[in-house]
C-alpha positions as a printed Julia matrix, in Angstrom:
74×3 Matrix{Float64}:
 146.46  -241.42  -47.35
 148.61  -241.59  -50.99
 148.43  -238.94  -53.72
 146.65  -242.03  -56.25
 143.73  -242.02  -54.09
 142.79  -238.55  -54.62
 139.96  -237.52  -56.86
 139.92  -234.66  -59.98
 139.63  -231.06  -58.22
 141.11  -232.22  -54.92
 143.91  -230.74  -53.15
 146.32  -231.57  -50.71
 149.47  -231.09  -49.0
 152.58  -233.35  -49.48
 153.33  -235.04  -46.09
 156.41  -237.32  -47.29
 157.41  -239.03  -50.2
 158.52  -242.8   -49.69
 160.69  -244.05  -52.64
 164.17  -244.67  -53.69
 166.94  -241.69  -54.03
 166.67  -241.77  -58.02
 162.92  -241.0   -58.11
 163.0   -238.75  -54.98
 165.46  -236.53  -56.91
 163.21  -236.81  -60.04
 160.21  -235.53  -58.14
 162.08  -232.7   -56.43
 163.41  -231.4   -59.9
 159.55  -230.91  -60.58
 158.81  -229.38  -57.54
 157.13  -232.36  -55.87
 158.56  -232.11  -52.36
 157.44  -232.55  -48.86
 155.25  -228.96  -47.65
 153.88  -228.39  -51.16
 150.32  -228.05  -52.02
 149.08  -230.09  -54.94
 145.99  -229.87  -57.02
 144.56  -232.86  -59.16
 144.01  -231.73  -62.62
 143.03  -234.83  -64.57
 142.8   -238.5   -63.93
 142.78  -240.77  -66.99
 140.23  -243.03  -67.67
 142.55  -245.96  -67.31
 143.55  -244.33  -63.71
 147.23  -245.37  -64.6
 148.21  -241.48  -65.08
 147.3   -238.65  -63.28
 148.18  -234.76  -64.05
 149.08  -232.44  -60.84
 149.48  -229.03  -60.36
 152.06  -227.47  -58.04
 152.25  -223.67  -57.85
 152.06  -223.29  -62.34
 153.62  -226.21  -63.12
 151.38  -229.27  -64.42
 153.04  -232.32  -64.05
 151.58  -236.3   -65.31
 152.43  -239.0   -62.93
 152.14  -242.6   -63.21
 149.73  -244.1   -60.33
 152.63  -246.26  -59.26
 155.05  -242.98  -58.79
 152.12  -241.03  -57.07
 151.28  -243.98  -54.93
 154.83  -243.23  -53.13
 153.67  -239.8   -51.98
 151.89  -239.62  -48.93
 149.43  -236.5   -48.91
 146.94  -234.79  -46.19
 143.89  -233.48  -47.38
 143.25  -229.43  -47.36
């Protein structure tokens, strides 16, 4: 399952990130890495952007970026 398939209020653990090195480094700088637990805070009405929370950090991701992040529901 990928991060973009989750709904508001759900939590999941990141199991893998499939993307190029530049995007992977950018995600890592935000704390988005394998083993972290993410909480879905909001999903825009057009479902183009999702807001996630990792620890105390809130991050907005494009759905295209979130589709590269494989997760497992908690």
